[in-house]
N, C-alpha and C positions, 0 to 999 in steps of 0.2 A: 504494500499500500503504499503511496507516495504522498506528503502532505508538502504542498505550498514552498514546491521545489522547480518554479517556475523558473526556465531560464531567457534571458530581454535578447532577442534573437536583429540582426538588422535586417530588413527587409533591402532584399537586394532594388537595385533604380530600376530594370526588364519589368519589374513586376506593375509600378507606380505606372509605366506609359499604357499609350491603349496597346490592347489586344489586335487591331488593325491600325491597318496605315490611314490615313488622312483623307484620302481622295483624293487632296487638294498640289498643288504647284504652282511655287512661286513663278512669272514672266519674270524672262533673265534678259528677251528682244525684242521686238518688231519688227519683222525687217519690210521691206513694202520690193512688190516685184511689179512688172507691167500687168499682170490682172489680175492679182489676190496681196493683201500681205500677211505674210504669215508670223505666225505668235510661236517664241519658242519660248520651254518651260525650262526649269530646270526641279525635273523630277519627271518620274514615266511608269510603267513598270512596278516599282515599286512600290511609288503610291497610288498604285490599280488606274490610272490612264490605260486604257487600252484603245486598237485604233477603231472607228466610230462615234467613239462617246460625246456627248453632247456635254461643253462644260460653265460655269456661270462663273462672267468672272465678273467680281467686284473691288473698289478699295474704301478698304475702311469698311462701313455698313451700306457704301452705296455701291448700288448694279450697275455695270460697265454695260454690260451686251451677254451674247455668249459666243460659243467658236466649237468645231468639230476637232478631232483627236485626227490627225490624218498619217502619225505615223509616230511609236512608241519603241524606244530602247529603255534600256537597266534603271538609267537617271535621268531618262529625257524626252522628250517630245516635242512636237511640233502641232498643230492648230493651225484649220482656218477658221477667221470673226465672222460668224450666222448673221448675227443682227447686233446696231450698237445702239446703244440708247440716243434718243436728240443731242448734242449736244456734247458727246463724249467721247476720248480718243485710252486705245487699251493703249499701258507705260509700264514702265517697267517697274519692276515691285506691286506691282496686281496682283489678284491672287486668281485663281480659277480650280473650280472645285466642282466633282462631278453636279452632275442636276438631278437628282433622284426624285421619286415620283411616291406622292405620299397616299395611302389607304387611308380613309378616315370612317 
């Protein structure tokens, strides 16, 4: 029978983190081309970004627009702009997060 012999253990750092990827990536650059602007992201397959996924782009709490992933590698991805809110421009530092459906 054990009586009050509890050892205090430290919780490993990975336990405190999220179990799943954030499903978001930072915009690293916007490259203008003749036909469309390509948005380069600092995040890819490791963040859950897959070919054909639609992402919302935001700056702080403000929504800027949407893009579709056209290429995804381990740690980087590229997308094409689908929609831009009026007067908005996608810039370095904006956040692209996978657009998901919510069931009610």
